[in-house]
N, C-alpha and C positions, 0 to 999 in steps of 0.2 A: 177642526174649529173652522167656523163662519169669519172671513175677514168684514172690519168694516167698513164700510161706503167712507168714500172720499168725500168733503162737505166743502165747497167753493165757497168760504165766505165773502168774498167779493162780489156775489151774486145775488146777496141777499140783502133786504132791505135794511132801513135802521132799526126801523121797529124789529124785524126777526134777530138782527144782531144781539139786538136788548136783552130780549127773552130768551135766546140763546144763552147769554152770557149769563145772565139772571139763573137760570136752573141747570147751568152747567156750577156755578156757584155753591148753589144748592145742594147739587149733587155732591160736590165735592167735599164739603162739611157733613153729609152724609156716612159718607165712604169712610171718612176720618176717623165720626165716630163709631162706625163699626169694626174698624181697622183696631180700634182702643181696647175694644170689650173682646173683640175675639176675632181670629185672624181670617183676612177676605181670601174668597178664591181667588181673586186675581189682583194680587196687589200691586197692578202695573196703573190697572185702571185710573188709581190717583194720579198719575203719574200722565195720564193721557188725559184725564181731566185738566190739570195744570197745564197741558200744554194749548190745548182747544183754550183757555181761555184766554191765552197769551196771544193766539192768532185772532182772537175774536178783540180783545182789545186793538192789537196792533191795524186790522183792518179799521176799525172806529178810529183810531186817530190820522191815518192816512187820509180819510174821508173828511176828516175836520170837526169831528164829531166829538163832544166833550164826554166822558165815561162817570 
């Protein structure tokens, strides 16, 4: 199984962070829908997405950007 590459959110610009936040929230929504209809192959992906959202929001708040 390939390892997920680590992303340093501190180095991303505000626009890149907002895009990642939007896409990760969208991905989480779709994973939750899929998980309710049929089990996901990797159920921990939901947990990883939630953690990525929290990391992005933390960086945005540290930079003083309102979400």
